[in-house]
BANU-177514 format. One record per residue (C-alpha): residue number from 1; x, y, z. Coordinates in nm, 3 decimals, always signed. Layout:
<sites>
NUM:X:Y:Z
...
</sites>
This chain:
<sites>
1:-0.027:+2.407:+0.018
2:+0.171:+2.663:+0.183
3:+0.314:+2.586:+0.527
4:+0.057:+2.803:+0.701
5:-0.208:+2.596:+0.529
6:-0.038:+2.277:+0.622
7:-0.058:+2.343:+0.997
8:-0.356:+2.426:+1.016
9:-0.608:+2.206:+1.164
10:-0.817:+2.156:+0.847
11:-0.593:+1.888:+0.708
12:-0.630:+1.634:+0.993
13:-1.023:+1.616:+0.952
14:-0.953:+1.632:+0.576
15:-0.717:+1.331:+0.571
16:-0.945:+1.144:+0.828
17:-1.234:+1.197:+0.574
18:-1.005:+1.136:+0.284
19:-0.926:+0.769:+0.410
20:-1.297:+0.712:+0.402
21:-1.343:+0.847:+0.069
22:-1.043:+0.649:-0.060
23:-1.132:+0.315:+0.062
24:-1.419:+0.090:+0.056
25:-1.557:+0.277:+0.368
26:-1.707:+0.499:+0.116
27:-1.962:+0.323:-0.128
28:-2.116:+0.644:-0.262
29:-2.027:+0.727:-0.635
30:-1.815:+1.044:-0.628
31:-1.746:+1.294:-0.349
32:-2.068:+1.451:-0.313
33:-2.047:+1.830:-0.112
34:-1.754:+1.682:+0.113
35:-1.513:+2.003:+0.218
36:-1.180:+1.895:+0.265
37:-0.862:+2.033:+0.277
38:-0.601:+1.931:+0.043
39:-0.588:+2.058:-0.363
40:-0.329:+2.319:-0.456
41:-0.092:+2.378:-0.725
42:+0.234:+2.238:-0.737
43:+0.255:+2.253:-0.374
44:+0.335:+2.015:-0.083
45:+0.022:+1.848:-0.117
46:-0.236:+1.647:+0.066
47:-0.170:+1.444:+0.323
48:-0.351:+1.389:+0.169
49:+1.234:-1.618:+1.699
50:+1.140:-1.985:+1.769
51:+0.834:-2.144:+1.968
52:+0.559:-2.348:+1.930
53:+0.305:-2.230:+1.712
54:+0.056:-2.186:+1.961
55:-0.030:-2.290:+2.289
56:-0.193:-2.634:+2.289
57:-0.079:-2.693:+1.959
58:-0.124:-2.665:+1.614
59:-0.216:-2.850:+1.265
60:-0.144:-2.753:+0.899
61:-0.450:-2.690:+0.700
62:-0.325:-2.837:+0.390
63:+0.001:-3.029:+0.247
64:+0.352:-2.874:+0.203
65:+0.392:-2.580:+0.021
66:+0.620:-2.547:-0.315
67:+0.984:-2.530:-0.249
68:+1.141:-2.213:-0.061
69:+1.279:-1.918:-0.190
70:+1.465:-2.011:-0.485
71:+1.201:-2.274:-0.651
72:+0.867:-2.094:-0.489
73:+0.607:-2.198:-0.752
74:+0.304:-1.936:-0.762
75:+0.118:-2.158:-1.033
76:+0.139:-2.475:-0.827
77:+0.042:-2.276:-0.493
78:-0.270:-2.129:-0.651
79:-0.367:-2.480:-0.813
80:-0.427:-2.562:-0.437
81:-0.778:-2.535:-0.294
82:-0.866:-2.208:-0.178
83:-1.097:-2.115:+0.123
84:-1.384:-1.845:+0.033
85:-1.453:-1.812:+0.386
86:-1.147:-1.605:+0.506
87:-1.346:-1.268:+0.501
88:-1.440:-1.142:+0.842
89:-1.810:-1.172:+0.890
90:-1.894:-1.089:+1.255
91:-1.667:-0.816:+1.341
92:-1.842:-0.767:+1.684
93:-1.790:-0.480:+1.925
94:-1.515:-0.275:+1.899
95:-1.274:-0.457:+2.123
96:-1.411:-0.796:+2.128
97:-1.102:-0.895:+1.987
98:-0.781:-0.729:+1.847
99:-0.423:-0.796:+1.827
100:-0.076:-0.746:+1.606
101:+0.223:-0.908:+1.546
102:+0.580:-0.809:+1.662
103:+0.709:-0.866:+1.307
104:+0.578:-0.717:+0.981
105:+0.751:-0.974:+0.794
106:+0.934:-1.299:+0.858
107:+1.130:-1.559:+0.637
108:+0.980:-1.889:+0.578
109:+1.003:-2.101:+0.908
110:+1.059:-1.815:+1.124
111:+0.843:-1.710:+1.405
112:+0.658:-1.420:+1.533
113:+0.516:-1.301:+1.853
114:+0.111:-1.231:+1.858
115:-0.021:-0.994:+2.101
116:-0.372:-1.043:+2.124
117:-0.676:-0.873:+2.367
118:-1.017:-1.027:+2.388
119:-1.333:-1.002:+2.603
120:-1.420:-1.379:+2.491
121:-1.322:-1.667:+2.701
122:-1.121:-1.829:+2.392
123:-1.022:-1.752:+2.050
124:-0.850:-1.884:+1.779
125:-0.617:-1.775:+1.487
126:-0.635:-1.878:+1.147
127:-0.362:-1.804:+0.870
128:-0.464:-1.733:+0.531
129:-0.228:-1.694:+0.249
130:-0.388:-1.432:+0.001
131:-0.378:-1.476:-0.348
132:-0.594:-1.628:-0.632
133:-0.698:-1.967:-0.575
134:-0.956:-2.002:-0.834
135:-1.116:-1.684:-0.731
136:-1.131:-1.780:-0.376
137:-0.866:-1.527:-0.295
138:-0.698:-1.714:+0.010
139:-0.586:-2.050:+0.118
140:-0.617:-2.149:+0.505
141:-0.249:-2.257:+0.573
142:-0.284:-2.281:+0.939
143:-0.508:-2.278:+1.228
144:-0.428:-2.255:+1.636
145:-0.579:-2.471:+1.884
146:-0.842:-2.254:+2.105
147:-0.614:-2.009:+2.326
148:-0.740:-1.888:+2.644
149:-0.856:-1.552:+2.690
150:-0.625:-1.251:+2.743
151:-0.741:-0.879:+2.816
152:-0.449:-0.660:+2.736
153:-0.398:-0.286:+2.953
154:-0.533:-0.008:+2.831
155:-0.262:+0.188:+2.563
156:-0.103:+0.530:+2.679
157:+0.002:+0.837:+2.478
158:+0.332:+0.963:+2.495
159:+0.318:+1.338:+2.582
160:+0.589:+1.473:+2.334
161:+0.515:+1.278:+2.034
162:+0.136:+1.182:+2.110
163:+0.227:+0.835:+1.974
164:-0.009:+0.566:+2.097
165:+0.189:+0.297:+2.315
166:+0.081:-0.055:+2.403
167:+0.259:-0.251:+2.682
168:+0.094:-0.582:+2.615
169:+0.192:-0.953:+2.677
170:+0.283:-1.178:+2.425
171:-0.041:-1.394:+2.373
172:+0.170:-1.679:+2.151
173:+0.385:-1.737:+1.936
174:+0.322:-1.868:+1.572
175:+0.589:-2.079:+1.410
176:+0.569:-2.032:+0.987
177:+0.718:-2.364:+0.916
178:+0.553:-2.504:+0.583
179:+0.422:-2.171:+0.496
180:+0.476:-2.058:+0.167
181:+0.598:-1.707:+0.083
182:+0.339:-1.434:+0.050
183:+0.077:-1.206:+0.202
184:-0.110:-1.334:+0.491
185:-0.414:-1.218:+0.710
186:-0.420:-1.401:+0.995
187:-0.799:-1.416:+1.151
188:-0.840:-1.390:+1.503
189:-1.182:-1.541:+1.603
190:-1.363:-1.475:+1.962
191:-1.518:-1.799:+2.085
192:-1.906:-1.786:+2.054
193:-1.902:-1.534:+1.766
194:-1.827:-1.238:+2.009
195:-1.616:-1.082:+1.721
196:-1.355:-1.125:+1.442
197:-1.013:-0.932:+1.356
198:-0.730:-0.961:+1.061
199:-0.366:-0.925:+1.183
200:-0.169:-0.856:+0.839
201:+0.222:-1.039:+0.822
202:+0.410:-1.085:+0.504
203:+0.624:-1.442:+0.466
204:+0.885:-1.254:+0.256
205:+1.095:-1.360:-0.005
206:+1.473:-1.385:+0.096
207:+1.592:-1.315:-0.274
208:+1.384:-1.157:-0.580
209:+1.613:-1.223:-0.838
210:+1.430:-1.277:-1.170
211:+1.114:-1.232:-1.003
212:+0.834:-0.931:-0.972
213:+0.846:-0.809:-0.612
214:+0.529:-0.711:-0.437
215:+0.583:-0.460:-0.182
216:+0.315:-0.456:+0.086
217:+0.341:-0.058:+0.185
218:+0.329:-0.092:+0.569
219:+0.475:+0.250:+0.661
220:+0.174:+0.412:+0.481
221:-0.087:+0.170:+0.652
222:+0.043:+0.258:+0.998
223:+0.055:+0.650:+0.916
224:-0.312:+0.622:+0.827
225:-0.380:+0.407:+1.132
226:-0.591:+0.582:+1.415
227:-0.586:+0.292:+1.672
228:-0.616:+0.476:+2.027
229:-0.732:+0.794:+1.888
230:-0.412:+0.910:+1.732
231:-0.231:+0.882:+1.397
232:+0.006:+1.073:+1.154
233:-0.287:+1.316:+1.075
234:-0.454:+1.386:+1.369
235:-0.588:+1.326:+1.740
236:-0.892:+1.283:+1.884
237:-1.049:+1.605:+1.850
238:-0.970:+1.621:+1.480
239:-0.695:+1.899:+1.461
240:-0.365:+1.872:+1.267
241:-0.158:+1.981:+1.559
242:-0.262:+1.708:+1.811
243:-0.155:+1.439:+1.512
244:+0.129:+1.183:+1.631
245:+0.482:+1.329:+1.552
246:+0.558:+0.923:+1.570
247:+0.315:+0.626:+1.542
248:+0.395:+0.257:+1.623
249:+0.367:-0.063:+1.457
250:+0.296:-0.183:+1.810
251:-0.065:-0.152:+1.796
252:-0.369:-0.333:+1.602
253:-0.463:-0.161:+1.286
254:-0.801:+0.007:+1.304
255:-0.926:-0.010:+0.951
256:-1.078:-0.295:+0.781
257:-1.146:-0.483:+1.075
258:-0.764:-0.495:+1.152
259:-0.624:-0.549:+0.778
260:-0.515:-0.191:+0.751
261:-0.505:-0.077:+0.372
262:-0.433:-0.398:+0.252
263:-0.764:-0.515:+0.128
264:-0.849:-0.194:-0.103
265:-0.490:-0.088:-0.218
266:-0.316:-0.451:-0.245
267:-0.528:-0.752:-0.240
268:-0.675:-0.708:-0.591
269:-0.343:-0.668:-0.756
270:-0.199:-0.972:-0.570
271:-0.497:-1.203:-0.684
272:-0.439:-1.078:-1.026
273:-0.054:-1.144:-1.053
274:-0.107:-1.458:-0.853
275:-0.361:-1.576:-1.145
276:-0.125:-1.489:-1.430
277:+0.155:-1.717:-1.274
278:+0.449:-1.489:-1.307
279:+0.744:-1.552:-1.079
280:+0.654:-1.325:-0.768
281:+0.865:-1.232:-0.472
282:+0.718:-1.084:-0.116
283:+0.830:-0.813:+0.086
284:+0.734:-0.475:+0.251
285:+0.853:-0.131:+0.259
286:+1.065:-0.173:+0.576
287:+1.256:-0.475:+0.437
288:+1.343:-0.281:+0.131
289:+1.443:-0.001:+0.342
290:+1.664:-0.216:+0.573
291:+1.816:-0.449:+0.293
292:+2.024:-0.276:+0.040
293:+2.053:-0.571:-0.183
294:+1.693:-0.703:-0.156
295:+1.598:-0.577:-0.510
296:+1.895:-0.694:-0.680
297:+1.835:-0.884:-0.994
298:+1.454:-0.845:-0.956
299:+1.292:-0.829:-1.320
300:+1.026:-0.565:-1.161
301:+0.912:-0.396:-0.828
302:+0.551:-0.307:-0.754
303:+0.456:-0.017:-0.557
304:+0.082:-0.106:-0.466
305:-0.230:+0.152:-0.430
306:-0.119:+0.382:-0.142
307:+0.232:+0.379:-0.096
308:+0.289:+0.747:+0.027
309:+0.552:+0.718:+0.340
310:+0.869:+0.617:+0.217
311:+1.243:+0.635:+0.410
312:+1.555:+0.752:+0.202
313:+1.692:+0.432:+0.186
314:+1.358:+0.292:+0.043
315:+1.397:+0.565:-0.216
316:+1.756:+0.455:-0.270
317:+1.727:+0.101:-0.291
318:+1.433:+0.181:-0.535
319:+1.654:+0.402:-0.768
320:+1.948:+0.189:-0.747
321:+1.716:-0.106:-0.866
322:+1.589:+0.126:-1.184
323:+1.940:+0.206:-1.244
324:+2.032:-0.161:-1.277
325:+1.755:-0.225:-1.527
326:+1.465:-0.330:-1.287
327:+1.146:-0.235:-1.407
328:+0.916:-0.007:-1.150
329:+0.537:-0.003:-1.153
330:+0.383:+0.249:-0.943
331:-0.021:+0.144:-0.926
332:-0.124:+0.418:-0.727
333:-0.072:+0.792:-0.664
334:+0.056:+1.037:-0.412
335:+0.354:+0.763:-0.398
336:+0.688:+0.842:-0.209
337:+0.543:+1.180:-0.072
338:+0.642:+1.170:+0.264
339:+1.004:+1.124:+0.397
340:+1.018:+0.897:+0.690
341:+1.237:+0.790:+0.951
342:+1.246:+0.441:+1.088
343:+1.321:+0.365:+1.484
344:+1.322:+0.077:+1.734
345:+1.003:+0.018:+1.988
346:+1.018:-0.203:+2.303
347:+0.931:-0.509:+2.081
348:+1.230:-0.460:+1.772
349:+1.362:-0.269:+1.542
350:+1.202:-0.029:+1.265
351:+0.875:-0.048:+1.450
352:+0.855:+0.327:+1.519
353:+0.766:+0.541:+1.213
354:+0.881:+0.917:+1.236
355:+0.721:+1.168:+1.047
356:+0.714:+1.537:+1.187
357:+0.601:+1.706:+0.863
358:+0.569:+2.089:+0.877
359:+0.723:+2.027:+1.259
360:+1.093:+1.886:+1.119
361:+1.263:+2.154:+1.282
362:+1.125:+2.003:+1.666
363:+1.258:+1.659:+1.545
364:+1.537:+1.548:+1.764
365:+1.660:+1.296:+1.489
366:+1.684:+1.599:+1.244
367:+1.885:+1.789:+1.519
368:+2.129:+1.501:+1.528
369:+2.141:+1.542:+1.162
370:+1.872:+1.295:+1.029
371:+1.697:+1.420:+0.687
372:+1.416:+1.632:+0.778
373:+1.096:+1.413:+0.814
374:+0.909:+1.607:+0.577
375:+0.769:+1.591:+0.217
376:+1.017:+1.471:-0.025
377:+0.967:+1.780:-0.250
378:+1.007:+2.021:+0.028
379:+1.301:+2.227:+0.168
380:+1.518:+2.116:+0.368
381:+1.697:+1.850:+0.113
382:+1.399:+1.885:-0.119
383:+1.428:+1.567:-0.372
384:+1.082:+1.579:-0.569
385:+0.963:+1.213:-0.616
386:+0.915:+1.299:-1.019
387:+1.299:+1.183:-1.046
388:+1.196:+0.841:-0.985
389:+0.812:+0.812:-1.071
390:+0.832:+1.017:-1.389
391:+0.486:+1.161:-1.229
392:+0.425:+1.395:-0.930
393:+0.142:+1.449:-0.738
394:-0.080:+1.717:-0.788
395:-0.371:+1.695:-0.534
396:-0.679:+1.575:-0.366
397:-0.973:+1.522:-0.385
398:-1.098:+1.446:-0.734
399:-1.362:+1.229:-0.860
400:-1.318:+1.236:-1.248
401:-1.334:+1.042:-1.556
402:-1.017:+0.856:-1.678
403:-0.960:+0.970:-2.038
404:-0.737:+0.762:-2.308
405:-0.498:+0.995:-2.512
406:-0.246:+0.703:-2.658
407:-0.457:+0.397:-2.729
408:-0.188:+0.279:-2.966
409:+0.073:+0.229:-2.694
410:+0.136:-0.133:-2.665
411:-0.008:-0.139:-2.257
412:-0.364:-0.087:-2.423
413:-0.321:-0.356:-2.654
414:-0.642:-0.576:-2.639
415:-0.837:-0.333:-2.438
416:-1.031:-0.184:-2.759
417:-0.965:+0.182:-2.617
418:-1.001:+0.436:-2.836
419:-0.892:+0.822:-2.806
420:-1.108:+1.006:-2.587
421:-1.280:+0.687:-2.415
422:-1.397:+0.797:-2.060
423:-1.384:+0.557:-1.782
424:-1.594:+0.738:-1.513
425:-1.473:+0.757:-1.131
426:-1.144:+0.583:-1.231
427:-0.953:+0.916:-1.137
428:-0.952:+0.953:-0.746
429:-0.918:+1.039:-0.476
430:-0.583:+1.131:-0.528
431:-0.396:+1.188:-0.848
432:-0.044:+1.261:-0.992
433:+0.054:+1.425:-1.327
434:+0.369:+1.482:-1.549
435:+0.497:+1.852:-1.442
436:+0.834:+1.952:-1.599
437:+0.825:+2.213:-1.358
438:+1.008:+1.919:-1.137
439:+1.265:+1.684:-1.257
440:+1.116:+1.468:-1.503
441:+1.296:+1.183:-1.673
442:+1.283:+1.133:-2.076
443:+1.178:+1.000:-2.274
444:+0.806:+0.980:-2.106
445:+0.503:+0.864:-2.260
446:+0.153:+1.000:-2.171
447:-0.123:+0.732:-2.193
448:-0.411:+0.886:-2.048
449:-0.443:+1.275:-1.971
450:-0.759:+1.348:-1.800
451:-0.915:+1.681:-1.690
452:-0.969:+1.750:-1.310
453:-1.102:+2.005:-1.120
454:-0.928:+2.019:-0.790
455:-1.108:+2.236:-0.527
456:-1.161:+2.505:-0.824
457:-0.832:+2.455:-0.967
458:-0.824:+2.314:-1.336
459:-0.565:+2.047:-1.398
460:-0.514:+1.678:-1.544
461:-0.414:+1.345:-1.410
462:-0.153:+1.147:-1.613
463:-0.063:+0.779:-1.692
464:+0.298:+0.745:-1.765
465:+0.563:+0.531:-1.901
466:+0.952:+0.650:-1.927
467:+1.237:+0.398:-1.987
468:+1.550:+0.474:-1.837
469:+1.923:+0.465:-1.959
470:+1.938:+0.118:-1.804
471:+1.668:-0.045:-2.005
472:+1.461:-0.039:-1.724
473:+1.069:+0.063:-1.793
474:+0.876:+0.295:-1.539
475:+0.501:+0.294:-1.537
476:+0.286:+0.512:-1.310
477:-0.097:+0.461:-1.322
478:-0.147:+0.843:-1.178
479:-0.455:+0.742:-0.991
480:-0.545:+0.605:-0.672
481:-0.821:+0.389:-0.757
482:-0.650:+0.153:-1.016
483:-0.567:-0.145:-0.785
484:-0.964:-0.112:-0.655
485:-1.070:-0.081:-1.017
486:-0.949:-0.439:-1.091
487:-1.245:-0.572:-0.881
488:-1.494:-0.342:-1.032
489:-1.808:-0.526:-1.172
490:-2.163:-0.429:-1.313
491:-2.299:-0.076:-1.398
492:-2.142:+0.108:-1.114
493:-2.526:+0.235:-0.991
494:-2.465:+0.034:-0.668
495:-2.214:+0.278:-0.562
496:-1.963:+0.017:-0.476
497:-1.581:+0.062:-0.558
498:-1.666:+0.432:-0.589
499:-1.899:+0.385:-0.859
500:-1.634:+0.210:-1.089
501:-1.796:+0.004:-1.355
502:-1.679:-0.337:-1.548
503:-1.584:-0.126:-1.824
504:-1.323:+0.012:-1.588
505:-1.247:-0.319:-1.453
506:-1.186:-0.455:-1.811
507:-0.958:-0.182:-1.896
508:-0.763:-0.182:-1.572
509:-0.724:-0.563:-1.558
510:-0.599:-0.606:-1.926
511:-0.379:-0.293:-1.900
512:-0.191:-0.439:-1.552
513:-0.162:-0.796:-1.730
514:+0.001:-0.627:-2.024
515:+0.237:-0.472:-1.794
516:+0.322:-0.741:-1.552
517:+0.386:-0.992:-1.858
518:+0.631:-0.727:-1.989
519:+0.773:-0.641:-1.713
520:+0.835:-0.995:-1.587
521:+1.020:-1.042:-1.903
522:+1.315:-0.838:-1.814
523:+1.442:-0.469:-1.886
524:+1.091:-0.325:-2.072
525:+1.297:-0.040:-2.238
526:+1.493:-0.265:-2.442
527:+1.192:-0.404:-2.615
528:+0.948:-0.145:-2.559
529:+1.106:+0.192:-2.562
530:+0.925:+0.495:-2.453
531:+0.849:+0.737:-2.753
532:+0.845:+1.068:-2.606
533:+0.514:+1.280:-2.660
534:+0.535:+1.523:-2.408
535:+0.502:+1.807:-2.625
536:+0.240:+1.655:-2.813
537:+0.029:+1.644:-2.514
538:+0.096:+1.947:-2.324
539:+0.204:+2.200:-2.595
540:+0.541:+2.396:-2.504
541:+0.670:+2.124:-2.228
</sites>
């Protein structure tokens, strides 16, 4: 959309509604008669430290994990008994209990501070490592003793950037000794059942060589976080002009009982990858941005279901990995869309996300010479995301069938899919396509080419695979519902998972299994080179 539109009041309300549509909060199949801003042709698009583990001591919930980073064994870890009681079942009142960690990730054995506020007299902290575990999806690794009540002060809002600030006191220090690397949800349980909330933390891998890297999209989680009434899309009044220009990690996550966007967009893929037992490494978008050599030697890197906000350093490190032969999988849509800058907060480095968007020229960092925090494809310094992804973001909101175009492709092996097969609701709520009006790596293959109508504009969604000169394979699903669909079951009539049914679940699961196995084996372009079919699909392209 043009700058006038993108600066209008419609975007904030539209994107707040978008999040409800895109995550599990919206269970009705399809979009219905929702009026939201967003779809436009070829435009800037939608916004679319040490210490005791806890006061009073701690105990290990299970035995020691597999060896450290170089020898981490995903199969052995997932052979341990799981704990299916990990979900939040009694959320309680809005502020009954909530919290955040002062680090998005730690290395195994490092500690982090936990900041909790609760109305209950006491509470406990339980650390669940998320994975497969025979279908339980989590294992209890550690639990604190009961900790005394702490009621933290109210947040404030910065007058210039409208960033929500908390000045909470550290409640306790959590030591990750004997925690295996992986993705964790800490569950806060208020005594007496007053409430429960999650706090996500990643125990990251020190090295990724020879492994498939799961990258938690923490920057995007935070951009959509409206705890305290403000996020990167709007403020309490719902208008784009009242949005935060900077957002802080020093606050709880509002969505999914404190889990942010993890449960919808990432947990199903992690469960599948751990079930397969392929060698995995774990990190976050913040870590990839900070550590230039983190991805060296990785077999593959996975961007999960909603990974919209990237720093230039993160993008440069993904691109360098591709150019060194590391495969890349984009398992969502609207990826690498917003250019951000990470700055320090009172609690540490890289805990403030700066994204001025259309007001980039007001950004003090831009005035000091930093890149504009605007869409990657937009001036100044336009660098469309398609040069890395193969596809480019095209719009929202849509709810459309996914249409198979190239059923003989190796990624569809074992699916039984035929040309023209349709999978209802699998395209949504945002989508990508191949568009040679932007930089497009070749050779590129389109596997699915699905007609969509986005706010009256006909277009197509594309699933695509290209191979780079380094031998790396790059795959992009082109739809934000791919990871969510991995959990789809039944006939879809219940409306859960946006009406996705078991056929969609089976298709996405088998394609993802094929992808993960081939990508884990090394540069996919050497064994599975792309055979360009762009002209066959798009005619004169």
